[in-house]
Residue frames as a rotation matrix with the C-alpha (Angstrom) as fourth column:
MET 1
-0.159 -0.214 -0.964 -15.86
0.804 -0.594 0.000 -4.49
-0.573 -0.775 0.267 -19.65
SER 2
0.820 0.538 0.195 -17.07
0.558 -0.677 -0.480 -1.08
-0.126 0.502 -0.855 -20.69
PRO 3
0.126 -0.810 0.573 -14.61
0.683 -0.348 -0.643 1.41
0.720 0.472 0.509 -22.16
PHE 4
0.454 0.099 0.885 -15.42
-0.400 -0.866 0.302 3.88
0.796 -0.491 -0.354 -19.39
LEU 5
0.967 -0.082 0.240 -14.50
-0.184 0.425 0.886 1.38
-0.174 -0.902 0.396 -16.68
ALA 6
0.541 -0.818 0.197 -11.29
0.837 0.500 -0.224 0.48
0.084 0.286 0.954 -18.50
ALA 7
0.112 -0.482 0.869 -10.31
0.269 -0.827 -0.493 4.15
0.956 0.289 0.037 -18.68
VAL 8
0.680 0.194 0.707 -11.11
-0.570 -0.467 0.676 4.72
0.461 -0.863 -0.207 -15.00
LEU 9
0.934 -0.356 0.040 -9.04
0.263 0.757 0.599 1.68
-0.243 -0.548 0.800 -14.01
LYS 10
0.253 -0.876 0.410 -6.07
0.839 -0.012 -0.544 2.97
0.482 0.482 0.732 -16.02
ILE 11
0.211 -0.122 0.970 -6.36
-0.214 -0.974 -0.076 6.37
0.954 -0.192 -0.232 -14.36
CYS 12
0.912 0.164 0.375 -6.52
-0.398 0.139 0.907 4.70
0.096 -0.977 0.192 -10.94
LEU 13
0.713 -0.701 0.012 -3.40
0.694 0.708 0.126 2.65
-0.097 -0.082 0.992 -11.67
ALA 14
0.075 -0.687 0.723 -1.56
0.542 -0.580 -0.608 5.76
0.837 0.437 0.329 -12.83
ALA 15
0.452 0.155 0.878 -2.56
-0.521 -0.753 0.402 7.63
0.724 -0.639 -0.260 -9.67
LEU 16
0.986 -0.101 0.135 -1.46
-0.048 0.598 0.800 4.70
-0.162 -0.795 0.585 -7.52
LEU 17
0.437 -0.877 0.200 1.87
0.855 0.336 -0.395 4.58
0.279 0.344 0.896 -9.35
GLY 18
0.083 -0.372 0.925 2.43
0.089 -0.921 -0.378 8.30
0.993 0.114 -0.043 -8.79
SER 19
0.658 0.201 0.726 1.60
-0.655 -0.323 0.683 8.10
0.371 -0.925 -0.081 -5.10
GLY 20
0.924 -0.381 -0.038 3.79
0.366 0.849 0.380 5.02
-0.113 -0.365 0.924 -4.74
ILE 21
0.174 -0.888 0.426 6.73
0.698 -0.194 -0.689 6.90
0.695 0.417 0.586 -6.21
MET 22
0.181 -0.057 0.982 6.15
-0.418 -0.908 0.025 9.75
0.890 -0.415 -0.188 -3.76
CYS 23
0.924 0.170 0.341 6.04
-0.381 0.356 0.853 7.29
0.024 -0.919 0.394 -0.85
LEU 24
0.653 -0.757 -0.023 9.30
0.743 0.645 -0.178 5.69
0.150 0.099 0.984 -1.99
TYR 25
0.028 -0.609 0.793 10.85
0.239 -0.766 -0.597 9.15
0.971 0.206 0.124 -2.09
ARG 26
0.464 0.215 0.859 9.68
-0.696 -0.511 0.504 9.84
0.548 -0.832 -0.087 1.47
MET 27
0.992 -0.124 -0.007 11.01
0.105 0.815 0.570 6.47
-0.065 -0.566 0.822 2.61
CYS 28
0.375 -0.914 0.154 14.44
0.794 0.231 -0.562 7.24
0.479 0.333 0.813 1.19
ILE 29
-0.507 -0.657 0.558 14.90
0.350 -0.749 -0.563 10.79
0.788 -0.090 0.609 2.50
GLY 30
0.598 0.802 0.007 12.46
0.298 -0.230 0.926 10.97
0.744 -0.551 -0.377 5.40
PRO 31
-0.070 -0.709 0.702 14.06
-0.508 -0.580 -0.637 13.09
0.859 -0.401 -0.319 8.13
LYS 32
-0.270 0.035 0.962 12.64
-0.943 0.195 -0.271 10.96
-0.197 -0.980 -0.019 10.95
VAL 33
-0.994 -0.091 0.068 12.05
-0.085 0.992 0.089 7.26
-0.075 0.082 -0.994 11.49
ALA 34
-0.324 0.945 0.049 8.33
0.210 0.123 -0.970 7.92
-0.922 -0.304 -0.238 12.00
ASP 35
0.138 0.327 -0.935 8.12
-0.791 -0.532 -0.303 9.49
-0.596 0.781 0.185 8.52
ARG 36
-0.660 -0.451 -0.601 9.71
-0.725 0.592 0.351 6.40
0.197 0.667 -0.718 7.02
ALA 37
-0.896 0.365 0.255 7.35
0.188 0.829 -0.526 4.11
-0.403 -0.423 -0.812 8.95
ILE 38
0.025 0.948 -0.317 4.27
-0.115 -0.312 -0.943 6.01
-0.993 0.060 0.101 7.76
ALA 39
-0.022 -0.105 -0.994 5.57
-0.971 -0.234 0.046 6.00
-0.238 0.966 -0.097 4.18
PHE 40
-0.929 -0.337 -0.154 6.11
-0.362 0.915 0.181 2.23
0.080 0.224 -0.971 4.39
ASP 41
-0.567 0.797 0.207 2.58
0.306 0.437 -0.846 1.68
-0.765 -0.416 -0.492 5.70
THR 42
0.232 0.649 -0.725 1.14
-0.487 -0.567 -0.664 3.89
-0.842 0.507 0.184 2.97
LEU 43
-0.401 -0.460 -0.792 3.17
-0.916 0.195 0.350 2.07
-0.007 0.866 -0.500 0.33
ALA 44
-0.963 0.113 0.246 1.80
0.070 0.982 -0.177 -1.26
-0.262 -0.153 -0.953 1.56
MET 45
-0.106 0.992 -0.074 -1.76
0.196 -0.052 -0.979 0.07
-0.975 -0.118 -0.189 1.25
ILE 46
0.111 0.069 -0.991 -1.03
-0.846 -0.517 -0.131 1.40
-0.521 0.853 0.001 -2.25
PHE 47
-0.829 -0.467 -0.307 0.25
-0.558 0.730 0.395 -2.03
0.040 0.499 -0.866 -3.25
ILE 48
-0.709 0.642 0.293 -2.93
0.364 0.689 -0.626 -3.64
-0.604 -0.337 -0.722 -1.89
CYS 49
0.195 0.798 -0.570 -5.10
-0.206 -0.535 -0.820 -1.14
-0.959 0.277 0.060 -3.79
ALA 50
-0.259 -0.362 -0.895 -3.17
-0.941 -0.115 0.319 -1.83
-0.219 0.925 -0.311 -6.99
ILE 51
-0.992 -0.059 0.116 -3.82
-0.043 0.990 0.131 -5.55
-0.122 0.125 -0.985 -6.61
CYS 52
-0.287 0.958 0.031 -7.55
0.377 0.143 -0.915 -4.87
-0.881 -0.251 -0.402 -6.13
VAL 53
0.219 0.332 -0.918 -7.70
-0.629 -0.671 -0.393 -2.62
-0.746 0.663 0.062 -9.19
LEU 54
-0.622 -0.508 -0.596 -5.88
-0.783 0.397 0.478 -5.23
-0.006 0.764 -0.645 -11.27
CYS 55
-0.846 0.402 0.350 -8.30
0.274 0.891 -0.361 -7.91
-0.457 -0.210 -0.864 -10.07
ILE 56
0.166 0.931 -0.325 -11.19
0.045 -0.336 -0.941 -5.77
-0.985 0.142 -0.097 -11.27
GLN 57
0.048 -0.213 -0.976 -9.44
-0.898 -0.438 0.051 -5.13
-0.438 0.874 -0.212 -14.57
TRP 58
-0.819 -0.444 -0.364 -8.68
-0.559 0.759 0.333 -8.83
0.128 0.476 -0.870 -15.14
ASN 59
0.195 0.979 -0.059 -12.16
-0.868 0.200 0.454 -9.86
0.457 -0.037 0.889 -13.93
SER 60
-0.063 -0.341 -0.938 -10.60
0.171 0.922 -0.346 -12.30
0.983 -0.182 0.000 -11.45
VAL 61
0.735 0.288 0.614 -11.03
-0.549 -0.278 0.788 -12.99
0.398 -0.916 -0.046 -7.74
LEU 62
0.600 -0.537 -0.593 -7.90
0.407 0.843 -0.352 -15.12
0.689 -0.030 0.724 -7.51
TYR 63
-0.393 -0.915 0.090 -5.73
0.440 -0.273 -0.855 -12.59
0.807 -0.297 0.511 -5.67
PHE 64
0.297 0.565 0.769 -8.23
-0.416 -0.648 0.637 -11.39
0.859 -0.510 0.042 -3.06
ASP 65
0.889 -0.077 -0.452 -6.86
0.402 0.605 0.687 -13.93
0.221 -0.792 0.569 -0.56
ALA 66
-0.120 -0.992 0.032 -3.43
0.918 -0.123 -0.376 -12.38
0.377 -0.016 0.926 -1.02
VAL 67
-0.178 0.145 0.973 -4.96
-0.049 -0.989 0.139 -8.98
0.983 -0.023 0.183 -0.31
TRP 68
0.842 0.529 0.109 -6.29
-0.156 0.045 0.987 -10.19
0.517 -0.848 0.120 3.05
ILE 69
0.585 -0.699 -0.411 -2.88
0.810 0.524 0.263 -11.58
0.032 -0.487 0.873 4.00
LEU 70
-0.360 -0.748 0.557 -1.06
0.701 -0.611 -0.367 -8.42
0.615 0.259 0.745 2.94
MET 71
0.227 0.511 0.829 -3.51
-0.234 -0.798 0.556 -6.28
0.945 -0.321 -0.061 4.91
LEU 72
0.964 0.144 -0.222 -2.92
0.153 0.382 0.911 -8.34
0.216 -0.913 0.346 8.03
VAL 73
0.217 -0.965 -0.150 0.87
0.975 0.222 -0.013 -8.27
0.046 -0.143 0.989 7.68
GLY 74
-0.304 -0.307 0.902 0.83
0.418 -0.894 -0.163 -4.54
0.856 0.327 0.400 6.94
PHE 75
0.584 0.589 0.558 -1.29
-0.273 -0.505 0.819 -3.78
0.764 -0.631 -0.135 10.01
LEU 76
0.898 -0.276 -0.341 0.84
0.438 0.506 0.743 -5.92
-0.032 -0.817 0.576 12.31
GLY 77
-0.057 -0.968 0.246 4.01
0.953 -0.126 -0.275 -4.35
0.297 0.219 0.930 10.93
SER 78
-0.120 0.089 0.989 2.68
0.079 -0.992 0.099 -0.84
0.990 0.090 0.113 11.42
ALA 79
0.851 0.487 0.195 1.51
-0.172 -0.094 0.981 -1.60
0.496 -0.869 0.004 14.95
SER 80
0.666 -0.656 -0.355 4.86
0.737 0.503 0.452 -3.09
-0.118 -0.562 0.818 15.94
ILE 81
-0.274 -0.758 0.591 6.81
0.760 -0.547 -0.349 -0.18
0.589 0.354 0.727 14.42
ALA 82
0.202 0.435 0.878 4.60
-0.191 -0.861 0.471 2.31
0.961 -0.263 -0.091 16.27
LYS 83
0.979 0.153 -0.135 5.05
0.084 0.298 0.951 0.41
0.186 -0.942 0.279 19.52
TYR 84
0.270 -0.956 -0.118 8.82
0.961 0.275 -0.029 0.28
0.060 -0.105 0.993 19.03
LEU 85
-0.302 -0.378 0.875 8.98
0.440 -0.870 -0.223 4.02
0.845 0.318 0.429 18.31
GLU 86
0.529 0.596 0.604 6.92
-0.275 -0.553 0.787 4.78
0.803 -0.582 -0.128 21.40
ARG 87
0.974 -0.035 0.222 8.66
-0.201 0.304 0.931 2.55
-0.100 -0.952 0.289 23.94
GLY 88
0.108 -0.984 -0.143 11.97
-0.994 -0.109 0.002 1.59
-0.018 0.142 -0.990 22.38
ARG 89
-0.911 -0.293 0.291 11.05
-0.293 0.955 0.044 -2.10
-0.291 -0.045 -0.956 22.52
ILE 90
-0.533 0.738 -0.414 8.27
-0.442 0.175 0.880 -4.22
0.722 0.652 0.233 21.04
PHE 91
0.155 0.591 -0.792 7.38
0.409 0.691 0.596 -6.46
0.899 -0.417 -0.134 24.00
């Protein structure tokens, strides 16, 4: 791996860590339930991006299946939370 790519990956991980901390902050003190739901969805996407960046850094494709599963679970969770907030029930 080139030194430039290694530096870019470290910067990306640092940026993802910073944005993850901000999302955790919004989840803890969000004034509305919708703010907390959006912060949770964003935190799930940040976690998925961090796994992808680490896969590139480790030169491995082992965890890409986990990324697909996490994306599916995150989307279904976000859709059900949005439906619950809109109607008051899921089904």
